[in-house]
Residue, then its C-alpha position, 0 to 999 in steps of 0.5 A: x462508517x469510519x472516518x479515514x484520512x485518505x491520501x487523495x484528500x487533505x480533509x477527512x472523508x467518509x469511507x465505508x470500506x477504505x483500500x490500503x497500499x501496503x509494503x511487506x518485507x519478505x524473508x529474503x529481504x525483498x519488498x512486496x507491494x500490494x493493495x487490499x481492503x482488509x490488511x490483517x486478513x491479507x497479511x495472514x493469507x500471505x503468511x499462510x502461503x495463500x497470498x501472492x505467488x511471489x511471497x509464498x516462496x519468501x515466507x514469513x513476511x512482515x509489514x513495513x507500512x500500510x496506508x489508507x489510500x481511498x478507493x480501489x481505483x486510486x489504490x491500484x494507481x498508487x500501487x503501480x506508481x510505487x512499484x516503478x520506484x527503485x528499491x532505494x526510493x521505496x525504502x526512503x518512502x517507507x522511512x517517511x511512511x509513504x506520506x510525501x509519495x502518496x501526497x504527490x501521486x494523489x495530486x497527479x492521479x486527481x489531475x488526470x481524472 
């Protein structure tokens, strides 16, 4: 078991298979956001043309940021919220490594549960 500090909590939590929110930069300078529980494998699939349809036409892709966010449910909710941001807001969040965004969104997600 790995100790992973998730976005949902300020304390360390034992997570056996953490999920990640990641942002890729495509060859046409667009951003792609996704979730996975194995980022290196997912990045390789994207660059092999076996990832999302969106990235297949925009190869190669490179990682902008990848952050452990807890379980799949929370990762999906955070992915949705991140995708609602404008490009400039996404870039600002990437510059600060998504920390503030994840902290704020996790608080909101946890309050709704």
